[in-house]
N, C-alpha and C positions, 0 to 999 in steps of 0.2 A: 823769895829771895830779896835781899836788900830792903826789907820793910820792917817798920817798928809798929807797935800797937795793933797787932793783928787781931781782928775780931770776927773771923770767919774760918770755915774749914775748907780744905781742898781734898777732893776725891781723885785718886789715880787708879784707874781700872787697868787690868792686865799688867799689874806691877807687883813685885814681891820683895823689893828692897828700896832703901832711900839713903840720901846723904843730907847733911845739914850745912854743907859748904855755902858761904855767902849769906847765911842767916844772921839777922841782927838780934834776935831774941830766941829764947828756948821755946820748944813746942812739945806737944804730946803726939804720939803716933799710935794709931790703931791699925792692925793688919787683920783682914778678914778673908775667908774662903769664898768660893763662888756662890755660896748660899747666904752670904752676909753674916756668918757666924764669926764672932771675934775669936781669933786664935792667939794673938799677941797684943799686948798693950805696953807701950814704953812711955812713961810719964817724964816730963821735964828733960827732954833731950837737948843738950847744949850744942853750940855751933861746932862745926868741923868734925862731926861724928858720922859714922857709917853704920847702917843696919844692913847686914849681909842678907842675901836671898834666903827666904824661909820656905820650907816645904808646905805645899797646899795653899799658900797665900796667893790670892788673885786681885786683891784690892788693898790699897793703902790710903789712909785718911790722915792728913796732917791738920792739926788744930791748935788753938792757943792752949797754954797750960791750964789745967783744971776746968776745961770747957764742959766736959761731961763727967758724970760719975758712972763708970762702966765696970763690967766684970768680964773675965774670960768666959767663953761659951755662951754669952748673951748673943742675941740676934739683932741686927740693925735693920731698919726699914727706911728706904729712901723714897722721897716724893719727887 
């Protein structure tokens, strides 16, 4: 929140919804299940938006626009 020129991703575990209140620039949002399988991908979300809770989502990743080239059902691996 309140940042510009974001160049990193944020992982929110045990989370199934987000809002973009107080954001200064658009972001991409990836929503995964407990096995890190991508269930939802929301590109270029603008400020003051809400993504309501989604079934089976347990992780939300917020990242700069066009940071990854991903597809639904792909699996993510975290180090």
